[in-house]
C-alpha positions in Angstrom: -45.4 131.7 -158.8 -48.4 133.6 -160.0 -48.5 136.5 -157.5 -51.4 138.2 -159.4 -53.8 135.3 -158.7 -52.5 134.8 -155.1 -52.7 138.5 -154.3 -56.4 138.6 -155.4 -57.0 135.7 -153.0 -55.3 137.8 -150.3 -57.4 140.8 -151.0 -60.6 138.7 -151.0 -59.6 137.4 -147.5 -58.9 141.0 -146.3 -62.3 142.2 -147.7 -64.1 139.4 -145.9 -62.4 140.2 -142.6 -62.3 144.0 -142.4 -64.2 143.8 -139.1 -61.7 141.3 -137.6 -58.1 141.4 -136.5 -56.4 140.5 -139.8 -53.5 138.1 -139.4 -50.7 138.9 -141.9 -48.8 135.7 -141.2 -51.9 133.6 -142.0 -52.2 135.4 -145.4 -48.5 135.1 -146.1 -48.5 131.4 -145.2 -51.3 130.8 -147.7 -49.2 132.4 -150.4 -46.1 130.4 -149.4 -44.2 133.6 -148.4 -42.8 135.2 -145.3 -44.9 138.0 -143.8 -42.1 140.4 -144.9 -42.2 139.4 -148.5 -46.0 139.4 -148.5 -45.9 143.0 -147.5 -43.2 143.8 -150.1 -44.9 142.1 -153.0 -48.3 143.6 -152.1 -46.7 147.1 -152.0 -44.9 146.6 -155.3 -48.0 145.4 -157.2 -50.8 147.3 -155.4 -48.9 150.5 -154.8 -49.6 150.8 -151.1 -48.8 148.7 -148.1 -51.4 146.1 -146.8 -51.9 148.2 -143.6 -52.7 151.3 -145.7 -55.1 149.3 -147.9 -56.9 147.9 -144.9 -57.1 151.2 -143.2 -58.5 152.9 -146.3 -61.1 150.2 -146.8 -62.2 150.3 -143.2 -62.6 154.1 -143.2 -64.6 153.8 -146.5 -67.0 151.3 -144.9 -67.2 153.3 -141.7 -68.2 156.4 -143.6 -71.0 154.4 -145.3 -72.4 153.3 -142.0 -72.2 156.8 -140.5 -73.7 158.6 -143.5 -76.4 156.1 -144.5 -77.3 154.4 -141.2 -76.3 157.2 -138.8 -74.6 154.6 -136.6 -73.0 155.2 -133.2 -69.5 156.5 -133.7 -67.9 154.5 -130.9 -69.6 151.3 -132.1 -68.2 151.9 -135.6 -64.7 152.6 -134.2 -64.7 149.3 -132.3 -66.3 147.4 -135.2 -63.4 148.4 -137.5 -60.6 147.6 -135.1 -59.7 151.0 -133.8 -58.3 151.1 -130.3 -60.3 154.2 -129.2 -62.9 156.8 -130.3 -60.0 159.3 -130.5 -57.8 157.2 -132.8 -60.7 156.5 -135.0 -61.7 160.2 -135.2 -58.1 161.2 -136.1 -57.8 158.6 -138.8 -61.3 159.3 -140.2 -60.7 163.1 -140.3 -57.3 162.7 -142.0 -58.8 160.4 -144.7 -62.2 162.1 -145.3 -61.3 165.7 -144.3 -64.4 165.8 -142.1 -65.1 164.4 -138.6 -67.2 161.2 -138.0 -69.9 163.5 -136.5 -70.0 165.6 -139.7 -70.3 162.5 -141.8 -73.7 161.9 -140.4 -75.0 165.2 -141.8 -76.7 164.8 -145.2 -74.8 166.2 -148.1 -71.4 165.9 -146.5 -68.7 165.0 -149.1 -66.8 161.8 -148.2 -64.0 159.9 -149.9 -64.3 156.3 -151.3 -61.4 153.9 -151.6 -62.8 150.9 -153.5 -61.8 147.3 -153.4 -58.8 146.5 -155.7 -59.3 143.9 -158.4 -55.9 142.5 -159.4 -55.5 141.7 -163.0 -52.8 141.2 -165.5 -53.1 143.4 -168.6 -51.5 141.7 -171.6 -50.5 144.2 -174.3 -48.0 142.2 -176.2 -44.8 140.3 -176.0 -42.9 142.4 -173.5 -39.2 141.2 -173.3 -37.5 140.8 -169.9 -33.8 139.9 -170.0 -32.6 137.9 -167.0 -30.1 135.2 -166.2 -29.9 132.4 -163.6 -26.9 132.2 -161.4 -25.9 129.3 -159.0 -23.9 131.0 -156.3 -22.0 129.4 -153.3 -22.5 130.8 -149.8 -20.8 134.2 -149.4 -20.5 137.2 -147.0 -21.4 140.8 -147.4 -19.8 143.6 -145.4 -22.2 146.5 -145.0 -23.3 149.5 -143.0 -26.8 148.5 -141.9 -29.8 150.4 -140.7 -33.3 149.4 -139.6 -36.2 150.5 -141.9 -39.8 149.4 -142.4 -42.3 149.5 -145.2 -43.5 153.0 -144.2 -40.0 154.6 -143.9 -38.4 153.1 -147.0 -38.4 156.5 -148.7 -35.6 157.5 -146.3 -33.1 155.0 -147.9 -31.8 157.6 -150.4 -30.9 159.9 -147.5 -29.0 156.9 -146.0 -27.0 156.7 -149.2 -26.3 160.4 -149.2 -25.0 160.2 -145.6 -22.7 157.2 -146.4 -21.4 159.1 -149.4 -20.9 162.4 -147.5 -19.0 160.8 -144.6 -16.6 158.9 -146.8 -17.8 155.4 -145.8 -19.0 154.5 -149.3 -15.5 155.2 -150.6 -14.1 153.0 -147.9 -16.6 150.2 -148.3 -16.2 150.0 -152.1 -12.4 149.9 -151.9 -12.0 153.4 -153.4 -14.8 152.6 -155.9 -13.1 149.7 -157.4 -15.7 147.1 -156.3 -19.4 146.7 -157.0 -21.5 148.4 -154.4 -24.6 146.5 -153.0 -27.9 147.7 -151.6 -29.0 144.7 -149.5 -32.5 144.2 -148.1 -33.0 141.7 -145.3 -36.5 140.8 -144.0 -37.0 140.7 -140.3 -39.4 138.6 -138.2 -41.9 141.5 -138.0 -43.8 141.8 -141.2 -43.1 145.4 -142.0 -39.6 145.7 -140.7 -36.3 145.0 -142.5 -32.7 145.8 -142.4 -31.1 147.7 -145.3 -27.3 147.6 -145.8 -24.9 149.4 -148.1 -21.8 147.3 -148.7 -19.8 144.9 -150.9 -19.4 141.1 -151.4 -16.4 140.1 -149.4 -13.4 138.5 -150.9 -10.9 136.1 -149.2 -8.5 138.7 -147.7 -11.1 141.4 -146.9 -11.3 142.6 -143.3 -14.5 143.9 -141.6 -14.8 147.6 -142.0 -15.3 149.5 -138.6 -18.9 150.1 -138.0 -20.0 147.6 -140.6 -21.8 144.2 -140.1 -21.0 140.8 -141.7 -24.1 139.3 -143.5 -23.9 135.6 -144.2 -25.8 134.6 -147.4 -26.5 130.9 -147.9 -25.8 129.0 -151.1 -28.7 129.5 -153.5 -29.9 129.8 -157.1 -30.5 133.5 -158.1 -32.4 135.2 -160.8 -30.7 138.4 -162.0 -32.2 141.3 -163.9 -30.3 144.2 -165.4 -31.5 147.8 -165.3 -29.9 150.4 -167.5 -28.8 153.2 -165.3 -29.0 153.8 -161.5 -32.0 156.0 -161.2 -34.4 155.1 -158.4 -37.4 155.5 -160.6 -36.2 153.1 -163.2 -35.1 150.5 -160.6 -38.5 150.7 -158.8 -40.2 150.1 -162.2 -38.1 147.1 -162.8 -39.0 145.6 -159.4 -42.7 146.1 -160.3 -42.2 144.4 -163.6 -40.4 141.5 -161.9 -43.4 140.8 -159.6 -46.0 141.5 -162.2 -44.5 139.8 -165.2 -41.6 137.4 -164.4 -43.1 135.7 -161.3 -46.5 135.5 -163.0 -45.2 133.0 -165.6 -42.2 131.5 -163.7 -42.3 128.3 -161.7 -39.9 129.9 -159.2 -40.6 131.9 -156.0 -38.4 133.8 -153.8 -36.5 131.5 -151.4 -34.9 133.7 -148.7 -35.6 136.9 -146.8 -32.7 138.6 -148.6 -32.1 140.2 -152.0 -29.8 142.9 -153.2 -29.2 145.5 -155.9 -25.6 145.6 -157.4 -24.4 148.9 -158.8 -21.6 150.0 -161.0 -21.1 153.4 -162.6 -23.6 152.9 -165.3 -26.0 150.0 -164.5 -27.9 148.2 -161.7 -28.5 144.4 -161.3 -31.3 143.1 -159.1 -30.4 139.7 -157.5 -33.3 137.6 -156.1 -32.8 134.1 -154.5 -35.2 131.6 -155.9 -36.4 128.0 -155.6 
């Protein structure tokens, strides 16, 4: 599925509706994705969440109207979907480092966040190694926490906690089994569950404090990352959305995927159809 082309359509829709209540589910449905994965793909390719993109663009347009047309501040706050004059002033001041009132003064410096044009830069034949796996339904036993797009940077602290309290050693059967980092999209667009666990085998028992995650039978595309550094794994995720799915006929089929770790390498598993 060509996410590059479809994301540009999504951005065009956003740009044409900055003064309206933007419906993420409508955009996601147009792309054939869940709201959660729309947010995730947008963030991976654009670099910020859809909510942050929309907020930055609205505050840029609001600054233009205040500085050029000297518009009424409350009218602009309402026009760009802020709940109150106070919430608009806080957001505007944080973004521009000046108040909306100061923005009306000639010569005041304001920030610009321009519309993104999504494009694929082709520099040569980049090689991406992957394999396709057909996998029967299975279960994952994992310690699970709630996160969202804005708090995903707290996941490394979650790993540190699980390591420090001995749960990681217990989960991985004394480090003899592959450890999984599992992402499960929730009904709310920006919310998801993240679990640290293992794929269960026939005689495994549920670990106290852990949850059982049922994963349906599916076809999976698997990518290998050399090493376990977060920076390298994040770069691979970006390449997957920017390069693999651009030319592939597949798209993600379920609101779940996982990273599988051993001592030296990481594999990213994505369900496809």
